[in-house]
C-alpha beads as a LAMMPS data file, in Angstrom:
LAMMPS data file: protein, C-alpha beads

399 atoms
398 bonds

1 atom types
1 bond types

-500.0 500.0 xlo xhi
-500.0 500.0 ylo yhi
-500.0 500.0 zlo zhi

Masses

1 110.0

Atoms # bond

1 1 1 0.982 -24.429 22.142
2 1 1 0.501 -20.668 22.017
3 1 1 2.765 -18.657 24.245
4 1 1 1.554 -15.731 26.312
5 1 1 3.410 -13.289 28.525
6 1 1 2.099 -12.452 31.952
7 1 1 0.788 -8.944 32.293
8 1 1 3.561 -8.020 34.733
9 1 1 6.326 -9.356 32.479
10 1 1 4.909 -7.575 29.434
11 1 1 4.527 -4.369 31.410
12 1 1 8.151 -4.530 32.483
13 1 1 9.339 -4.894 28.911
14 1 1 7.024 -2.118 27.739
15 1 1 8.498 0.162 30.391
16 1 1 11.992 -0.507 29.061
17 1 1 10.994 0.170 25.433
18 1 1 8.584 3.053 25.906
19 1 1 8.893 4.670 29.294
20 1 1 5.750 6.755 28.924
21 1 1 3.412 3.810 28.440
22 1 1 1.337 2.701 31.400
23 1 1 0.130 -0.744 30.287
24 1 1 0.730 -3.446 27.735
25 1 1 -1.216 -6.056 25.873
26 1 1 -0.864 -8.800 23.282
27 1 1 -1.532 -8.291 19.593
28 1 1 -3.536 -11.354 18.572
29 1 1 -3.940 -12.131 14.876
30 1 1 -5.735 -14.757 12.832
31 1 1 -4.144 -15.522 9.456
32 1 1 -5.985 -16.800 6.408
33 1 1 -4.951 -17.445 2.820
34 1 1 -6.405 -15.384 -0.031
35 1 1 -4.591 -17.026 -2.949
36 1 1 -1.409 -19.079 -3.326
37 1 1 0.501 -21.159 -5.844
38 1 1 -1.578 -24.261 -5.040
39 1 1 -4.804 -22.522 -6.156
40 1 1 -6.232 -23.527 -9.515
41 1 1 -5.127 -21.142 -12.269
42 1 1 -7.037 -20.672 -15.545
43 1 1 -4.301 -22.817 -17.130
44 1 1 -1.182 -24.396 -15.705
45 1 1 -0.372 -23.035 -12.246
46 1 1 0.298 -19.695 -10.592
47 1 1 3.973 -18.711 -10.473
48 1 1 3.906 -15.306 -8.790
49 1 1 1.730 -12.562 -7.338
50 1 1 2.131 -8.817 -7.659
51 1 1 3.780 -7.305 -4.589
52 1 1 1.474 -4.263 -4.674
53 1 1 -1.881 -5.276 -3.199
54 1 1 -4.882 -3.273 -2.033
55 1 1 -7.708 -4.123 0.376
56 1 1 -11.090 -2.708 1.407
57 1 1 -13.392 -4.255 4.006
58 1 1 -11.447 -7.509 3.921
59 1 1 -11.493 -7.851 0.123
60 1 1 -7.989 -8.057 -1.366
61 1 1 -7.189 -7.241 -4.996
62 1 1 -3.947 -7.789 -6.914
63 1 1 -2.418 -9.427 -9.955
64 1 1 -1.302 -13.026 -10.450
65 1 1 0.881 -14.623 -13.133
66 1 1 0.412 -18.077 -14.649
67 1 1 2.609 -19.143 -17.543
68 1 1 2.940 -16.151 -19.880
69 1 1 -0.427 -14.774 -18.777
70 1 1 -1.786 -12.674 -15.933
71 1 1 -5.065 -11.831 -14.264
72 1 1 -6.611 -9.399 -11.809
73 1 1 -8.082 -11.196 -8.789
74 1 1 -10.263 -10.380 -5.846
75 1 1 -10.433 -12.577 -2.781
76 1 1 -11.042 -12.822 0.933
77 1 1 -9.537 -15.037 3.609
78 1 1 -10.353 -18.670 3.007
79 1 1 -8.320 -19.327 -0.106
80 1 1 -11.076 -18.771 -2.683
81 1 1 -10.394 -16.087 -5.275
82 1 1 -12.357 -14.700 -8.202
83 1 1 -10.905 -13.563 -11.513
84 1 1 -11.914 -9.968 -12.283
85 1 1 -10.231 -9.968 -15.698
86 1 1 -7.656 -12.256 -17.288
87 1 1 -5.536 -12.502 -20.414
88 1 1 -7.701 -13.662 -23.299
89 1 1 -10.943 -12.225 -21.904
90 1 1 -12.981 -10.105 -24.295
91 1 1 -11.942 -6.431 -24.182
92 1 1 -13.721 -3.439 -25.763
93 1 1 -11.951 -4.619 -28.923
94 1 1 -10.055 -7.873 -29.222
95 1 1 -8.873 -9.500 -26.005
96 1 1 -6.872 -8.457 -22.956
97 1 1 -3.127 -9.167 -22.932
98 1 1 -1.932 -7.666 -19.614
99 1 1 -2.919 -5.654 -16.554
100 1 1 -1.584 -3.200 -14.005
101 1 1 -1.964 -3.500 -10.236
102 1 1 -5.605 -2.813 -9.304
103 1 1 -7.138 -0.565 -6.669
104 1 1 -10.324 -0.988 -4.654
105 1 1 -12.624 1.544 -3.018
106 1 1 -15.685 0.168 -1.255
107 1 1 -16.813 -2.727 -3.435
108 1 1 -15.596 -1.201 -6.702
109 1 1 -12.295 -2.266 -8.309
110 1 1 -10.233 -0.174 -10.723
111 1 1 -7.510 -1.514 -12.995
112 1 1 -5.444 -0.814 -16.106
113 1 1 -5.915 -3.222 -19.005
114 1 1 -4.003 -3.540 -22.281
115 1 1 -5.609 -4.922 -25.437
116 1 1 -4.041 -4.624 -28.865
117 1 1 -2.518 -1.151 -29.188
118 1 1 -4.941 0.341 -26.641
119 1 1 -4.625 0.856 -22.881
120 1 1 -7.701 1.693 -20.811
121 1 1 -8.639 2.201 -17.186
122 1 1 -11.690 0.260 -16.006
123 1 1 -14.063 0.028 -13.073
124 1 1 -15.563 -3.307 -12.023
125 1 1 -18.490 -3.494 -9.629
126 1 1 -19.819 -6.987 -9.068
127 1 1 -18.745 -8.165 -12.500
128 1 1 -20.066 -5.132 -14.391
129 1 1 -17.185 -3.493 -16.238
130 1 1 -17.129 0.209 -17.174
131 1 1 -14.467 1.929 -19.269
132 1 1 -13.176 5.047 -17.483
133 1 1 -10.727 6.398 -20.064
134 1 1 -8.650 5.083 -22.961
135 1 1 -5.589 6.026 -24.947
136 1 1 -6.738 8.252 -27.783
137 1 1 -9.202 10.139 -25.564
138 1 1 -8.873 13.920 -25.335
139 1 1 -6.145 15.229 -22.985
140 1 1 -5.081 18.776 -22.017
141 1 1 -2.987 18.763 -25.200
142 1 1 -3.743 16.245 -27.911
143 1 1 -4.759 12.795 -26.663
144 1 1 -3.716 10.388 -23.916
145 1 1 -0.994 7.960 -24.913
146 1 1 -0.588 5.915 -21.718
147 1 1 -1.698 5.561 -18.094
148 1 1 -0.156 4.491 -14.831
149 1 1 -2.025 2.260 -12.415
150 1 1 -5.307 3.701 -11.169
151 1 1 -6.731 4.038 -7.655
152 1 1 -10.360 4.701 -6.842
153 1 1 -12.823 5.772 -4.200
154 1 1 -16.090 4.223 -5.334
155 1 1 -16.586 5.375 -8.943
156 1 1 -14.086 8.229 -8.685
157 1 1 -10.761 7.275 -10.272
158 1 1 -7.388 9.016 -9.913
159 1 1 -4.489 8.282 -12.260
160 1 1 -1.241 9.472 -13.822
161 1 1 -1.796 9.999 -17.530
162 1 1 0.687 10.662 -20.354
163 1 1 -0.358 12.780 -23.330
164 1 1 0.863 15.047 -26.149
165 1 1 2.707 12.227 -27.932
166 1 1 4.236 11.152 -24.630
167 1 1 5.864 14.529 -23.947
168 1 1 3.664 15.534 -21.015
169 1 1 1.937 13.925 -18.043
170 1 1 -0.363 14.861 -15.203
171 1 1 -2.486 13.787 -12.266
172 1 1 -6.146 13.459 -13.213
173 1 1 -9.439 12.579 -11.534
174 1 1 -12.281 11.068 -13.545
175 1 1 -15.848 10.721 -12.258
176 1 1 -18.450 9.803 -14.830
177 1 1 -17.900 12.092 -17.795
178 1 1 -15.944 14.722 -15.850
179 1 1 -12.153 14.826 -16.140
180 1 1 -10.352 17.096 -13.667
181 1 1 -6.678 18.020 -13.956
182 1 1 -4.952 18.407 -10.570
183 1 1 -1.422 19.094 -11.817
184 1 1 0.432 18.650 -15.084
185 1 1 3.941 19.043 -16.438
186 1 1 4.793 22.711 -16.815
187 1 1 2.922 23.725 -13.641
188 1 1 4.979 25.271 -10.837
189 1 1 6.504 22.548 -8.684
190 1 1 8.764 22.233 -5.609
191 1 1 11.664 24.666 -5.344
192 1 1 10.111 27.076 -7.849
193 1 1 10.814 24.835 -10.827
194 1 1 8.198 23.259 -13.062
195 1 1 6.834 19.742 -12.817
196 1 1 8.538 17.232 -15.078
197 1 1 6.666 14.141 -13.848
198 1 1 4.531 12.489 -11.196
199 1 1 4.231 9.295 -9.195
200 1 1 1.267 7.034 -8.491
201 1 1 -1.605 9.022 -6.922
202 1 1 -3.874 7.685 -4.166
203 1 1 -7.398 8.705 -3.198
204 1 1 -9.522 8.637 -0.043
205 1 1 -13.040 10.030 -0.383
206 1 1 -12.603 13.274 -2.296
207 1 1 -8.988 13.730 -1.134
208 1 1 -5.955 12.864 -3.255
209 1 1 -2.244 12.540 -2.424
210 1 1 0.530 12.268 -4.983
211 1 1 4.195 12.923 -5.636
212 1 1 5.434 15.475 -8.115
213 1 1 9.005 16.183 -9.166
214 1 1 11.056 18.717 -11.054
215 1 1 14.523 18.389 -12.553
216 1 1 16.076 19.119 -9.134
217 1 1 13.538 18.263 -6.426
218 1 1 10.413 16.342 -5.466
219 1 1 7.551 16.724 -3.031
220 1 1 4.439 14.949 -1.758
221 1 1 1.154 16.797 -2.050
222 1 1 -2.375 16.660 -0.620
223 1 1 -5.285 17.824 -2.749
224 1 1 -8.837 18.694 -1.699
225 1 1 -9.798 21.397 -4.168
226 1 1 -6.464 23.147 -3.573
227 1 1 -2.927 21.815 -3.358
228 1 1 -1.139 21.598 -0.020
229 1 1 2.471 20.499 0.386
230 1 1 3.023 17.533 2.705
231 1 1 6.815 17.427 2.490
232 1 1 9.560 18.551 0.123
233 1 1 13.078 17.223 -0.355
234 1 1 15.304 19.577 1.643
235 1 1 12.834 20.052 4.509
236 1 1 14.084 19.351 8.031
237 1 1 13.589 15.655 8.831
238 1 1 11.585 15.696 12.068
239 1 1 13.146 13.333 14.622
240 1 1 16.176 12.556 12.437
241 1 1 19.447 14.370 11.832
242 1 1 19.597 16.666 8.827
243 1 1 17.179 17.294 5.988
244 1 1 15.245 14.989 3.710
245 1 1 17.322 13.817 0.757
246 1 1 14.389 11.885 -0.675
247 1 1 10.731 11.202 0.087
248 1 1 8.792 8.219 -1.237
249 1 1 5.218 7.841 -2.483
250 1 1 2.512 8.899 0.005
251 1 1 -0.363 6.780 1.330
252 1 1 -3.653 8.420 2.319
253 1 1 -6.596 7.889 4.683
254 1 1 -9.053 10.769 4.865
255 1 1 -6.852 13.836 5.319
256 1 1 -3.951 11.922 6.932
257 1 1 -0.948 10.795 4.891
258 1 1 2.088 8.576 5.488
259 1 1 5.386 8.075 3.676
260 1 1 8.990 6.893 3.962
261 1 1 11.524 9.714 4.275
262 1 1 15.286 9.469 3.765
263 1 1 18.199 11.551 5.031
264 1 1 21.924 11.210 4.336
265 1 1 22.351 8.963 7.386
266 1 1 18.957 7.433 8.177
267 1 1 15.360 6.884 7.126
268 1 1 12.021 6.804 8.873
269 1 1 8.278 6.232 8.570
270 1 1 6.269 9.463 8.864
271 1 1 2.641 10.417 9.375
272 1 1 1.301 13.786 8.228
273 1 1 -1.773 14.979 10.087
274 1 1 -3.186 18.463 10.468
275 1 1 -0.217 19.892 8.600
276 1 1 2.327 18.410 11.034
277 1 1 4.814 15.569 10.571
278 1 1 5.313 12.838 13.171
279 1 1 8.164 10.327 13.041
280 1 1 6.714 6.896 13.842
281 1 1 9.651 4.551 13.238
282 1 1 13.294 4.944 12.294
283 1 1 16.404 2.930 11.549
284 1 1 17.801 1.701 14.859
285 1 1 14.433 1.119 16.517
286 1 1 14.083 -2.271 18.255
287 1 1 12.933 -5.200 16.139
288 1 1 11.928 -8.589 17.549
289 1 1 15.596 -9.492 17.043
290 1 1 18.160 -6.696 16.872
291 1 1 17.128 -3.383 15.340
292 1 1 15.565 -2.202 12.103
293 1 1 18.148 -1.366 9.450
294 1 1 15.830 -0.311 6.635
295 1 1 12.198 0.022 5.549
296 1 1 10.414 -0.864 2.326
297 1 1 9.212 2.071 0.279
298 1 1 5.519 1.119 0.288
299 1 1 3.382 2.141 3.266
300 1 1 -0.375 2.188 3.859
301 1 1 -2.620 3.934 6.356
302 1 1 -6.072 3.528 7.892
303 1 1 -7.245 6.297 10.198
304 1 1 -4.155 7.098 12.261
305 1 1 -2.601 3.598 11.987
306 1 1 0.274 3.161 9.530
307 1 1 1.376 -0.201 8.110
308 1 1 4.934 -0.647 6.891
309 1 1 7.579 -3.332 6.359
310 1 1 10.828 -3.145 8.318
311 1 1 14.113 -4.908 7.534
312 1 1 16.242 -6.401 10.316
313 1 1 19.118 -8.893 10.703
314 1 1 20.213 -8.672 7.100
315 1 1 17.280 -9.468 4.807
316 1 1 14.641 -10.459 7.376
317 1 1 11.407 -8.513 7.235
318 1 1 8.537 -7.758 9.573
319 1 1 5.151 -6.268 8.730
320 1 1 4.485 -3.617 11.360
321 1 1 1.696 -1.298 12.505
322 1 1 2.167 2.021 14.319
323 1 1 -0.578 4.215 15.765
324 1 1 1.638 7.078 16.888
325 1 1 2.154 5.726 20.402
326 1 1 3.501 2.230 19.847
327 1 1 4.492 -0.306 17.205
328 1 1 2.964 -3.763 16.780
329 1 1 4.399 -6.661 14.790
330 1 1 1.935 -8.464 12.506
331 1 1 4.231 -11.167 11.081
332 1 1 7.934 -11.645 10.314
333 1 1 10.253 -13.991 8.441
334 1 1 10.886 -17.110 10.508
335 1 1 7.312 -17.260 11.806
336 1 1 5.195 -20.364 11.296
337 1 1 2.395 -19.966 8.747
338 1 1 0.015 -22.444 7.133
339 1 1 2.048 -25.481 8.228
340 1 1 5.390 -24.117 7.040
341 1 1 7.793 -21.243 7.830
342 1 1 7.888 -17.757 6.344
343 1 1 11.147 -17.278 4.434
344 1 1 10.282 -13.978 2.738
345 1 1 7.693 -11.208 2.942
346 1 1 6.732 -8.729 0.240
347 1 1 7.377 -5.018 0.414
348 1 1 3.752 -4.099 1.130
349 1 1 1.583 -4.662 4.173
350 1 1 -1.776 -3.084 3.349
351 1 1 -4.146 -2.138 6.189
352 1 1 -7.874 -1.642 5.588
353 1 1 -10.542 0.275 7.504
354 1 1 -11.126 -2.694 9.836
355 1 1 -7.423 -2.911 10.771
356 1 1 -6.947 -6.159 8.855
357 1 1 -3.570 -6.387 7.105
358 1 1 -2.874 -8.055 3.741
359 1 1 0.635 -9.202 2.787
360 1 1 2.505 -11.411 0.312
361 1 1 4.711 -14.250 1.508
362 1 1 7.061 -17.084 0.531
363 1 1 7.155 -20.286 2.591
364 1 1 9.943 -22.811 3.167
365 1 1 7.923 -25.491 1.368
366 1 1 7.969 -23.400 -1.827
367 1 1 4.492 -21.910 -1.669
368 1 1 4.000 -18.246 -2.572
369 1 1 0.818 -16.420 -1.770
370 1 1 -1.233 -13.587 -0.372
371 1 1 -2.709 -13.690 3.133
372 1 1 -4.783 -11.541 5.470
373 1 1 -4.078 -11.035 9.172
374 1 1 -7.245 -10.151 11.092
375 1 1 -6.926 -8.706 14.607
376 1 1 -9.005 -10.171 17.410
377 1 1 -11.304 -7.693 19.226
378 1 1 -8.854 -6.910 22.031
379 1 1 -6.142 -6.095 19.510
380 1 1 -8.486 -3.838 17.541
381 1 1 -9.372 -1.950 20.704
382 1 1 -5.727 -1.517 21.661
383 1 1 -4.717 -0.359 18.188
384 1 1 -7.538 2.141 18.122
385 1 1 -7.082 3.558 21.624
386 1 1 -3.311 3.824 21.801
387 1 1 -1.380 3.997 25.048
388 1 1 -0.802 0.238 24.997
389 1 1 2.364 -1.498 23.929
390 1 1 1.690 -4.422 21.625
391 1 1 5.223 -5.711 21.870
392 1 1 4.569 -9.399 21.323
393 1 1 1.797 -11.351 19.751
394 1 1 0.002 -14.637 20.112
395 1 1 -0.963 -16.035 16.722
396 1 1 -3.912 -18.098 15.601
397 1 1 -3.845 -19.441 12.069
398 1 1 -6.046 -21.107 9.581
399 1 1 -5.511 -22.205 6.005

Bonds

1 1 1 2
2 1 2 3
3 1 3 4
4 1 4 5
5 1 5 6
6 1 6 7
7 1 7 8
8 1 8 9
9 1 9 10
10 1 10 11
11 1 11 12
12 1 12 13
13 1 13 14
14 1 14 15
15 1 15 16
16 1 16 17
17 1 17 18
18 1 18 19
19 1 19 20
20 1 20 21
21 1 21 22
22 1 22 23
23 1 23 24
24 1 24 25
25 1 25 26
26 1 26 27
27 1 27 28
28 1 28 29
29 1 29 30
30 1 30 31
31 1 31 32
32 1 32 33
33 1 33 34
34 1 34 35
35 1 35 36
36 1 36 37
37 1 37 38
38 1 38 39
39 1 39 40
40 1 40 41
41 1 41 42
42 1 42 43
43 1 43 44
44 1 44 45
45 1 45 46
46 1 46 47
47 1 47 48
48 1 48 49
49 1 49 50
50 1 50 51
51 1 51 52
52 1 52 53
53 1 53 54
54 1 54 55
55 1 55 56
56 1 56 57
57 1 57 58
58 1 58 59
59 1 59 60
60 1 60 61
61 1 61 62
62 1 62 63
63 1 63 64
64 1 64 65
65 1 65 66
66 1 66 67
67 1 67 68
68 1 68 69
69 1 69 70
70 1 70 71
71 1 71 72
72 1 72 73
73 1 73 74
74 1 74 75
75 1 75 76
76 1 76 77
77 1 77 78
78 1 78 79
79 1 79 80
80 1 80 81
81 1 81 82
82 1 82 83
83 1 83 84
84 1 84 85
85 1 85 86
86 1 86 87
87 1 87 88
88 1 88 89
89 1 89 90
90 1 90 91
91 1 91 92
92 1 92 93
93 1 93 94
94 1 94 95
95 1 95 96
96 1 96 97
97 1 97 98
98 1 98 99
99 1 99 100
100 1 100 101
101 1 101 102
102 1 102 103
103 1 103 104
104 1 104 105
105 1 105 106
106 1 106 107
107 1 107 108
108 1 108 109
109 1 109 110
110 1 110 111
111 1 111 112
112 1 112 113
113 1 113 114
114 1 114 115
115 1 115 116
116 1 116 117
117 1 117 118
118 1 118 119
119 1 119 120
120 1 120 121
121 1 121 122
122 1 122 123
123 1 123 124
124 1 124 125
125 1 125 126
126 1 126 127
127 1 127 128
128 1 128 129
129 1 129 130
130 1 130 131
131 1 131 132
132 1 132 133
133 1 133 134
134 1 134 135
135 1 135 136
136 1 136 137
137 1 137 138
138 1 138 139
139 1 139 140
140 1 140 141
141 1 141 142
142 1 142 143
143 1 143 144
144 1 144 145
145 1 145 146
146 1 146 147
147 1 147 148
148 1 148 149
149 1 149 150
150 1 150 151
151 1 151 152
152 1 152 153
153 1 153 154
154 1 154 155
155 1 155 156
156 1 156 157
157 1 157 158
158 1 158 159
159 1 159 160
160 1 160 161
161 1 161 162
162 1 162 163
163 1 163 164
164 1 164 165
165 1 165 166
166 1 166 167
167 1 167 168
168 1 168 169
169 1 169 170
170 1 170 171
171 1 171 172
172 1 172 173
173 1 173 174
174 1 174 175
175 1 175 176
176 1 176 177
177 1 177 178
178 1 178 179
179 1 179 180
180 1 180 181
181 1 181 182
182 1 182 183
183 1 183 184
184 1 184 185
185 1 185 186
186 1 186 187
187 1 187 188
188 1 188 189
189 1 189 190
190 1 190 191
191 1 191 192
192 1 192 193
193 1 193 194
194 1 194 195
195 1 195 196
196 1 196 197
197 1 197 198
198 1 198 199
199 1 199 200
200 1 200 201
201 1 201 202
202 1 202 203
203 1 203 204
204 1 204 205
205 1 205 206
206 1 206 207
207 1 207 208
208 1 208 209
209 1 209 210
210 1 210 211
211 1 211 212
212 1 212 213
213 1 213 214
214 1 214 215
215 1 215 216
216 1 216 217
217 1 217 218
218 1 218 219
219 1 219 220
220 1 220 221
221 1 221 222
222 1 222 223
223 1 223 224
224 1 224 225
225 1 225 226
226 1 226 227
227 1 227 228
228 1 228 229
229 1 229 230
230 1 230 231
231 1 231 232
232 1 232 233
233 1 233 234
234 1 234 235
235 1 235 236
236 1 236 237
237 1 237 238
238 1 238 239
239 1 239 240
240 1 240 241
241 1 241 242
242 1 242 243
243 1 243 244
244 1 244 245
245 1 245 246
246 1 246 247
247 1 247 248
248 1 248 249
249 1 249 250
250 1 250 251
251 1 251 252
252 1 252 253
253 1 253 254
254 1 254 255
255 1 255 256
256 1 256 257
257 1 257 258
258 1 258 259
259 1 259 260
260 1 260 261
261 1 261 262
262 1 262 263
263 1 263 264
264 1 264 265
265 1 265 266
266 1 266 267
267 1 267 268
268 1 268 269
269 1 269 270
270 1 270 271
271 1 271 272
272 1 272 273
273 1 273 274
274 1 274 275
275 1 275 276
276 1 276 277
277 1 277 278
278 1 278 279
279 1 279 280
280 1 280 281
281 1 281 282
282 1 282 283
283 1 283 284
284 1 284 285
285 1 285 286
286 1 286 287
287 1 287 288
288 1 288 289
289 1 289 290
290 1 290 291
291 1 291 292
292 1 292 293
293 1 293 294
294 1 294 295
295 1 295 296
296 1 296 297
297 1 297 298
298 1 298 299
299 1 299 300
300 1 300 301
301 1 301 302
302 1 302 303
303 1 303 304
304 1 304 305
305 1 305 306
306 1 306 307
307 1 307 308
308 1 308 309
309 1 309 310
310 1 310 311
311 1 311 312
312 1 312 313
313 1 313 314
314 1 314 315
315 1 315 316
316 1 316 317
317 1 317 318
318 1 318 319
319 1 319 320
320 1 320 321
321 1 321 322
322 1 322 323
323 1 323 324
324 1 324 325
325 1 325 326
326 1 326 327
327 1 327 328
328 1 328 329
329 1 329 330
330 1 330 331
331 1 331 332
332 1 332 333
333 1 333 334
334 1 334 335
335 1 335 336
336 1 336 337
337 1 337 338
338 1 338 339
339 1 339 340
340 1 340 341
341 1 341 342
342 1 342 343
343 1 343 344
344 1 344 345
345 1 345 346
346 1 346 347
347 1 347 348
348 1 348 349
349 1 349 350
350 1 350 351
351 1 351 352
352 1 352 353
353 1 353 354
354 1 354 355
355 1 355 356
356 1 356 357
357 1 357 358
358 1 358 359
359 1 359 360
360 1 360 361
361 1 361 362
362 1 362 363
363 1 363 364
364 1 364 365
365 1 365 366
366 1 366 367
367 1 367 368
368 1 368 369
369 1 369 370
370 1 370 371
371 1 371 372
372 1 372 373
373 1 373 374
374 1 374 375
375 1 375 376
376 1 376 377
377 1 377 378
378 1 378 379
379 1 379 380
380 1 380 381
381 1 381 382
382 1 382 383
383 1 383 384
384 1 384 385
385 1 385 386
386 1 386 387
387 1 387 388
388 1 388 389
389 1 389 390
390 1 390 391
391 1 391 392
392 1 392 393
393 1 393 394
394 1 394 395
395 1 395 396
396 1 396 397
397 1 397 398
398 1 398 399
């Protein structure tokens, strides 16, 4: 039987947690499986799924391992997946041997594929594969020698590329035949030094966010024709004590970014909007049991809603959403799911433009998989409007 709080009881608890809130509601989610270890693999059975997943309009993409092989999949709730590319498939020459974690923008998927001595970035739209760029192609100096995982907005792809015999790297955008360099090693970086490397970039529309670092510092940046600094190590940590000692990879939605920031004594989830930082969640905030003691490094964002994974009671995890006014729990270890109990959650909860959340899980019966939590209409309204405290949730589930 599903449990519900009375409005008055929920309101009382909301008043204790967030004194400025005037009402409360339930976050109601429906869970469905995208892919798990019981799904049919090309050979043998699936053994694991990449912890970094992406989602757009309810379509989830990621990587899966079976035996010594891997594939890139796409899938929606319902437990039916499609292979985008797998080990042994025909590549531009020879066959594919491995893949990086894919991205998705609209209906188009981007991914890194390795075949023979060559690595390329690809776009896939409805089964039609296009090569974006390959090792050996012209770079700012010499040719590209390797690529990080790509992310895309439609047919526009952003990536970290290594070139000049592996001595240099940069953040690049490729659209059709046009390659644009955003930043590269040797450019002026945080603290007046020069860039020595970069993290994984992300893209939303024509906007890009990425991390760049020098020998002594690092910073997160926003790019829309010009570079703007989001945050730099050493900046005052808004809402925490002291300055940032580290900042993790940014997520991006439109012109709003999110990231995990660390100080000497704490850490918190931040949103950057209109040039200003807002602390959304921090170590010591209430969890469903006890308080949060840590957060996973990966965050995602849709509009003004940030998804993140919090750690509580030792190694327990909860996938959370925060819209700037309140936090809502999507799922946590110990919850019932698909006829078993969640014993572990991955480090990424990815939110899409419809406020659905994708996550990886391990169940007590041994199953591993990827699932999507879809909010019911009342939950969507509450998440979008703010001013409501989604402090508990009623859960509906389906396999």
